[in-house]
C-alpha positions, 0 to 999 in steps of 0.5 A: 501735317499729313493725316496718319493712316491707322490700323483699326480692329473692330470686334464683331465676334458673333456676326457670322453666326446664323441666329444673330441678336440685336447687338450683332446686327448693330455691329454689322450695319455700322461696319457696312456703312463705315465701309462706304464712308472711310477709304483711308484707314485700314480695318481688320474685322475680327469675327468668330466662326459661323455659317452666315458670311454676311460681310464682304471684305473691301480694299481697306476692310479685311475680315479675320476669322479667329477660330474658337467657339469659346467666347472667353478664349476668343476675347481674352486670348485670340483677340489680343494676339491679333492686335499684336500681330497686326500692330493695330493702333485702335480696338473697337469692341462692339458688344459690351466686353473687351480684353483686359490686357490692352496696349492700345486705345480702346473704344467700347460700345456699351449697349446697356448695363442691364447685367449690373441691375437686379434680374427681371424674372428667372427664365435665363438659360445656363448659357445666359446666366454664365454670360451675365456673370462674365459681364458683371465681372469683366465690364467694371475692370475693362471700364478702368482702361477704356478711352471712349465709351459709346452707348445707344441712348441718353437714357442709357448714358445716364444709367452708366454714368450713375453706376460708373461716375468716372466715365462722365467725360468719356461717354457719348451717345450714338444712336442706332440706325434703320436699314433701308431694307425696312420699307413698305412692300407691294409684293411678298416672297415668302408664302407664309406671309403672302397668303395672309391678308394685309394688315390682318394680325398683331405682331409680337416678337416672342423673345423669352427674356423676361424683360420682353414681357411675354406673359403680360402680353399674352394675358393682355391679348386674352383681354383684347379678344374678350372686348374686341369686335374684330378679334384679330389674330396674333403672330408670335415670331421666334418662339417654339411650340413647347415654350408657348404651350407651357406658358398657355398652361401656366397662365390658363390661356389655352382658349386663345391658342386658336387665335395665335399664329406661331412662327418658330424662326423667321430669318432677319431678312424676312422681318420686313415682310412680317412687319408689312403684313401686320396690323400693328407691332406690339413692343411692351418691353419692360426695359430697353436701352434703345428699341430698334424693332419699333423703328423698323416697324415704323419704317414699314408703315406699321403702327406701334404699341409700346411701353412708356419706360426706359429709352423707348420714349426717347426713341419713339417720341409721339409716334406710338401708342404708349402703355404701362407694361406692368398693367395687363389692361393698359396693354389691352386697352392700347390695342383696342384704342388703335383698332377702333380709331382709324384717324389715330391709326393713319396719324401714327403711320405718318408719324412713324415714317417721319420718326424712323427716317431720322435714324440712319446707319450712315450717321452712326458710322460717321459719328463712330469714325469721329470718335476713332479720330478723336481717340487717336488725336488724344494719344 
């Protein structure tokens, strides 16, 4: 019996926006790899309006822009309308939520259920709070209709099964990949980084989400400066000056300001340069469903200091220095340990190359395609 060609709609609502986040890049990289893998089925990539046209259509991959900046309208009205118009056979929603009214099989990528858990801290904006409320309301309802759930680590799979036991036979782990763009560089295009001495600073992505543990890390850096004979500076990326000043005042850490290099915005394409120049990457997050940045740093030959919590040990294994993210001295001692042990440093560089090479977007796309085929066969 001949294989039947399917019309598959992939929701990638936010990939055209300029300031993308983790889930957006996961969707984008998976789709790009799927384009190289599957020339048989027909795909419609549903995106929202935005300036960064980062995905190119191919013969069997068509991009459709649904013109609404209102996420609720986009997902619950315009996306179902597109499915009906295109007579789609399958919908893959890539970022935790999906339409409630479905007449075709649904594959849902559920990166995590952090929104169902007790909040860590209270720094969320009104927009973030509304998003959390929306996800808490809609995800349990969508999960009653889903055909297959993809998540990004075995750690998160166990969390989801515990919260939603009915998914035990419908959930699968598909790891994220590492783009080949993340590699060791011999030259640098951005003057901000070409002027910096190679391996001269600690790198911290300054996300204000409380689970990223920025306050403890700044306190740990102050402890490091007291104890270190080298006193390397720290580059804080993606944090604005006003928020940094507020934090330094709150924590009484104005003395460390002269050691901080602040870059309020770094385009994702330039992150490879930032990783390459860093002495080490600090990733002391309290809660991660995967932890893609630590693998990107490893692929650039940059050692990582990271937390012994959540999915991080599953992803990083023995290729990092582990710390307790709730313990300021543990973070600081981890920094001092790496700085003072040249053999450890060299060992982690080598282990990082090996570990990061095990995560490939082509593998992610191949496993995703297998899921599409299995869902189709079960119907």
